[in-house]
C-alpha positions as CSV (number, residue, x, y, z in Angstrom):
1,M,80.4,91.6,59.9
2,K,79.6,90.6,63.6
3,K,83.0,88.8,63.6
4,L,84.7,92.0,62.5
5,L,83.1,94.0,65.1
6,L,84.2,91.5,67.6
7,S,87.5,91.4,66.5
8,I,87.9,95.0,66.7
9,L,86.4,94.9,70.2
10,L,88.9,92.3,71.5
11,A,91.9,94.3,70.1
12,A,90.4,97.4,71.5
13,G,90.7,95.9,74.8
14,C,94.1,94.4,74.3
15,V,95.5,97.5,74.0
16,A,93.8,99.6,76.2
17,A,96.2,101.6,78.3
18,E,96.6,100.9,81.6
19,G,95.7,103.7,84.5
20,F,98.9,104.5,86.7
21,E,96.9,103.1,89.8
22,S,96.7,99.4,88.4
23,F,100.3,100.0,87.5
24,L,101.2,100.8,90.7
25,N,99.2,98.1,92.5
26,R,100.7,95.6,90.5
27,A,104.5,96.9,91.1
28,V,103.8,96.7,95.0
29,E,102.0,93.4,94.8
30,H,104.8,91.7,93.0
31,S,108.1,93.7,94.0
32,P,110.5,91.2,94.9
33,Y,112.4,93.9,96.7
34,L,109.5,94.6,99.1
35,K,109.0,91.1,99.4
36,A,112.5,90.9,101.0
37,S,111.9,93.6,103.0
38,H,108.8,92.1,104.3
39,F,111.1,89.0,105.4
40,R,112.9,91.1,108.3
41,I,109.7,91.6,109.9
42,A,109.4,87.8,110.0
43,Q,113.1,87.5,111.3
44,S,112.5,90.2,114.0
45,S,109.7,88.4,115.6
46,Q,112.0,85.3,115.4
47,A,114.7,87.3,117.1
48,G,112.4,88.2,119.7
49,E,111.7,84.8,120.7
50,V,115.5,84.4,121.0
51,L,115.5,87.2,123.4
52,K,112.6,85.6,125.5
53,R,113.8,82.0,125.6
54,Y,115.0,80.0,128.5
55,Q,118.8,78.5,128.4
56,N,119.1,74.7,128.4
57,P,119.8,72.9,131.4
58,D,123.0,71.0,132.7
59,L,123.3,67.5,133.3
60,L,126.3,66.2,135.7
61,L,127.0,62.5,135.5
62,E,130.3,61.7,137.9
63,A,131.9,57.9,138.8
64,S,134.0,57.7,141.6
65,Y,136.7,54.9,143.1
66,F,137.4,54.8,146.8
67,D,140.0,52.9,148.2
68,P,140.3,53.7,151.8
69,D,142.9,51.2,152.7
70,R,144.4,49.8,149.6
71,S,142.9,46.6,150.4
72,E,139.4,47.0,149.7
73,S,137.7,49.3,147.3
74,E,134.6,50.2,146.0
75,F,132.6,52.6,143.4
76,G,130.5,55.7,143.6
77,Y,128.7,58.0,141.5
78,R,127.3,61.5,141.8
79,A,124.1,63.0,139.4
80,G,123.0,66.5,139.4
81,I,121.2,69.0,137.4
82,S,121.1,72.7,137.2
83,Q,118.7,75.0,135.3
84,P,119.4,78.9,134.8
85,L,116.3,80.7,135.8
86,R,115.8,84.3,134.5
87,L,114.9,87.3,137.3
88,W,111.4,88.4,136.8
89,G,112.5,91.9,136.0
90,V,114.2,90.9,133.0
91,S,111.8,88.8,131.3
92,N,109.5,91.7,131.1
93,A,112.4,94.0,129.7
94,N,113.0,91.2,126.7
95,D,109.4,91.1,126.1
96,T,109.2,95.0,125.9
97,L,112.3,95.0,123.9
98,A,111.1,92.3,121.4
99,R,107.8,93.8,120.6
100,A,109.5,97.3,120.0
101,N,111.9,95.7,117.7
102,T,108.9,93.9,115.7
103,R,107.3,97.2,116.0
104,L,110.6,99.0,114.3
105,E,111.2,96.7,111.7
106,K,107.6,96.8,110.8
107,S,107.5,100.9,110.4
108,N,111.0,100.3,108.4
109,H,109.3,98.3,105.8
110,T,106.5,100.9,105.9
111,Q,109.1,103.3,105.1
112,I,110.8,101.3,102.3
113,R,107.6,100.9,100.9
114,A,106.6,104.6,100.8
115,A,109.7,105.4,99.4
116,F,109.1,102.7,96.3
117,I,105.8,104.3,95.6
118,R,107.4,107.7,95.7
119,D,110.2,106.9,93.4
120,I,107.6,105.1,91.4
121,S,105.4,108.1,90.8
122,L,108.2,110.8,90.9
123,Q,109.3,108.5,87.6
124,Y,106.0,108.3,86.5
125,T,105.6,112.4,86.2
126,E,108.6,112.1,84.4
127,Y,107.3,109.9,81.9
128,A,104.0,111.9,81.5
129,Q,105.8,115.2,81.2
130,Q,108.0,113.5,78.5
131,E,104.6,112.0,76.6
132,L,103.2,115.6,77.1
133,F,106.0,117.2,75.4
134,K,106.3,114.7,72.4
135,T,102.4,114.9,71.8
136,L,103.2,118.8,71.5
137,A,106.1,118.5,69.3
138,L,103.9,116.3,67.0
139,E,101.5,119.0,66.8
140,E,104.0,121.7,66.1
141,S,105.5,119.5,63.6
142,A,102.5,119.2,61.8
143,L,101.9,122.6,61.8
144,A,105.4,123.3,60.3
145,N,104.8,121.0,57.8
146,K,101.7,122.9,56.8
147,I,103.4,125.9,56.5
148,Y,106.4,124.6,54.8
149,M,103.7,123.1,52.2
150,I,102.0,126.5,51.6
151,S,104.7,128.5,51.5
152,N,106.1,125.7,48.4
153,A,103.1,126.4,46.9
154,R,103.2,130.3,46.9
155,Y,106.8,130.1,45.7
156,E,105.7,127.5,42.7
157,A,103.3,130.4,42.3
158,G,105.9,133.1,42.5
159,T,104.2,135.1,45.2
160,I,107.4,134.4,47.8
161,S,110.7,134.1,47.4
162,R,112.8,130.7,47.5
163,G,114.9,132.1,50.7
164,V,111.1,132.3,52.3
165,M,110.2,129.0,51.2
166,L,113.8,127.1,52.8
167,Q,113.7,128.8,55.7
168,A,109.9,127.2,56.3
169,K,111.6,124.1,55.2
170,V,114.4,124.4,57.6
171,D,112.0,125.3,60.5
172,F,110.2,122.0,59.3
173,K,113.1,119.9,59.9
174,M,114.3,121.5,62.9
175,V,110.8,120.7,64.7
176,Q,110.7,117.4,63.1
177,A,114.4,116.4,64.9
178,K,112.7,117.9,68.0
179,A,110.0,115.5,67.7
180,E,112.2,112.6,67.2
181,S,114.7,113.7,70.2
182,L,111.6,113.9,72.8
183,E,110.5,110.5,71.5
184,L,113.7,109.0,72.7
185,R,113.6,110.9,75.9
186,K,109.8,109.4,76.1
187,Q,111.2,106.1,75.7
188,R,114.0,106.6,78.2
189,S,111.8,107.6,80.5
190,Y,109.4,104.6,80.3
191,Y,111.9,102.2,80.6
192,L,113.0,103.8,83.6
193,L,109.6,103.8,85.1
194,L,109.2,99.6,84.4
195,K,113.0,99.3,85.8
196,R,112.0,101.0,88.9
197,A,108.6,99.1,89.4
198,E,110.4,95.9,88.6
199,I,108.1,95.3,85.7
200,D,109.5,93.2,82.8
201,E,106.9,93.5,80.1
202,E,106.0,96.7,78.1
203,I,102.7,98.2,79.0
204,N,100.5,100.5,77.2
205,L,100.5,103.1,80.0
206,E,98.1,106.1,80.3
207,S,100.0,109.4,81.2
208,N,97.0,111.6,82.2
209,H,96.9,110.4,86.1
210,H,96.4,113.8,88.7
211,F,98.2,113.4,91.8
212,T,96.4,114.6,94.9
213,F,98.2,116.5,97.8
214,I,97.4,116.2,101.0
215,A,99.0,118.5,103.3
216,H,99.1,116.6,106.8
217,Q,101.7,114.7,108.7
218,Q,100.0,111.7,110.1
219,N,100.9,108.5,109.8
220,N,104.2,109.7,108.0
221,P,106.4,106.5,107.7
222,E,109.8,108.8,108.3
223,L,108.5,109.7,111.6
224,L,106.7,106.4,112.7
225,Q,110.4,104.9,111.8
226,L,111.9,107.2,114.1
227,E,109.1,107.1,116.8
228,Y,109.7,103.2,116.7
229,A,113.5,103.3,116.9
230,H,113.2,105.7,119.7
231,K,111.0,103.3,121.8
232,S,113.5,100.2,120.8
233,A,116.3,102.2,122.1
234,L,114.4,103.3,125.7
235,A,113.4,99.4,125.9
236,N,117.2,98.3,125.0
237,A,118.1,100.4,128.0
238,E,115.8,99.1,130.1
239,V,117.0,95.5,129.4
240,Y,120.2,96.9,130.8
241,T,119.5,98.3,133.8
242,N,119.4,94.7,135.2
243,R,123.2,94.1,136.4
244,V,122.1,90.7,136.6
245,E,119.9,88.5,134.4
246,W,120.1,84.8,135.8
247,M,120.2,82.8,138.7
248,R,121.0,79.2,138.7
249,V,119.3,76.3,140.7
250,E,121.2,73.2,141.4
251,A,119.9,69.8,142.9
252,E,122.2,66.9,143.3
253,Y,122.4,63.2,144.3
254,E,125.9,61.6,145.3
255,H,126.3,58.2,146.2
256,E,129.7,57.1,148.3
257,P,130.4,53.5,150.0
258,E,128.7,54.4,153.2
259,Q,126.4,57.1,152.7
260,D,124.4,59.4,150.2
261,I,124.5,63.1,149.8
262,Y,121.8,65.2,148.6
263,R,122.1,68.7,147.6
264,V,119.7,71.7,146.6
265,G,121.5,75.0,146.3
266,A,120.9,78.6,144.1
267,S,124.1,80.3,142.9
268,F,123.8,84.0,141.7
269,P,126.4,86.1,139.9
270,L,127.8,89.1,141.7
271,A,127.8,92.3,139.7
272,F,130.9,94.0,141.2
273,F,132.6,94.9,138.0
274,N,130.4,94.0,135.0
275,T,127.4,96.2,135.6
276,R,125.9,96.9,132.1
277,S,126.1,100.7,133.0
278,Q,128.1,101.3,129.7
279,E,125.6,99.5,127.5
280,N,122.6,101.3,129.4
281,R,124.4,104.3,128.7
282,V,125.0,103.7,124.8
283,A,121.0,102.7,124.6
284,V,120.1,106.1,126.5
285,L,122.3,108.0,124.0
286,E,120.5,106.1,121.0
287,A,117.3,107.2,122.3
288,S,118.6,110.9,122.6
289,R,119.8,110.6,119.2
290,T,116.3,109.3,117.6
291,E,114.6,111.8,119.4
292,M,116.6,114.5,117.9
293,L,115.8,113.2,114.5
294,H,112.3,113.0,115.1
295,Q,112.2,116.7,115.7
296,N,114.6,117.7,112.8
297,V,112.3,115.7,110.3
298,Q,109.3,116.8,111.5
299,T,110.2,120.9,111.6
300,R,111.5,119.9,108.0
301,M,108.3,118.3,107.0
302,E,106.5,121.2,108.4
303,V,108.4,123.7,106.3
304,E,108.6,121.3,103.1
305,M,104.6,121.2,103.8
306,K,104.1,125.0,103.8
307,R,106.0,125.3,100.6
308,L,104.0,122.6,98.7
309,G,100.9,124.2,99.9
310,L,101.6,127.7,98.4
311,E,102.7,125.9,95.2
312,S,99.4,123.8,94.7
313,K,97.4,126.8,95.3
314,S,99.5,128.6,92.8
315,L,99.0,125.7,90.3
316,H,95.4,126.0,90.2
C-alpha cells in the first residue's frame, strides 16, 4: 500500500502543471534569440575600443648610394619613425561616444527582451482563453447530453414527441462538435505559445494566471531606447565638431658620407575642404529625430495608459 501511495504521489508530481511565471523564466533564460541579442552588447563594447585605440606607428628604412665624382662611392642610410597622436578633445569625444553606444545597445537588448516577454504573455492569454472556452464547452456538452438522455427517456415513456427528442439529440451533437472545434483551437494556441517561447517540449501548463496592470512609464524599454539613441547621436555630433583628429610626430636619423642628420618634427592636417560639417549636421538631425520620436511615444503611452486604466477599473 505504501508503495502504491508513493507511486501515486510521484505520478502526481510528474504531471503537476507549471505556472506561467516559471514557464516565462525558463523561456527568457534559454532563448537563443535573446542570447543572440545580448551578444550585440559585447560587440558594441569592442566597437567602442576600436574608436578609442591608437594608430600604429610607421617605420622608415632607406639605403643611399653616393657617387660624387664617379671615381669614389660610399653608401648611406636613413631611418625614421612617425606616430599619429590623437588630439585631446577628440579622445574625450570618442570615449563619450563609445559609452553612449554601449548604453544604447543595452537599451536595445532590454527592449527586445520586453517585446519577447510581451509576445509570450499575449500568446499565453490566448491559450488561457481557449482553455476556458473548451472547459465551458465540455460543461455545455455534458448538460446537453443530460437533456438528450432525459428527452430520450421521456420519448420512450410517450410523454414527448419524437421531434422534441430528435431536437435534443441535434443540440447535443452540435455542442459536441463545438467542443471538438474549441479543443483544436486550444491545441493550436498552445503550440503557438511553445513556438513563441522557443521551447521544444510539451509542458503541462496552468491556465489561471492573473496579470497585474501597472500604470506608469518609468523604465519603459521603448522610451529608454529612444533616450539613449538621442544621447548617442549627440555624442556622435560632438565627435564631428573636431575638424582634425590626428597630428603626426616624426623623428628621423640620416647618415651620409660626410655628415649625420637628425630630424624631429610634426605635421598637422589642414582642414580647408573637409571640415566634417556635413557629418556633424547629419548627427544633429538624427538627435532631433530621436527626440521627436521620444515625445511621440511618450504621448501615445500616456493616452494608452489612461485607456487601459479605465478598462481595468471596469473589469473589477
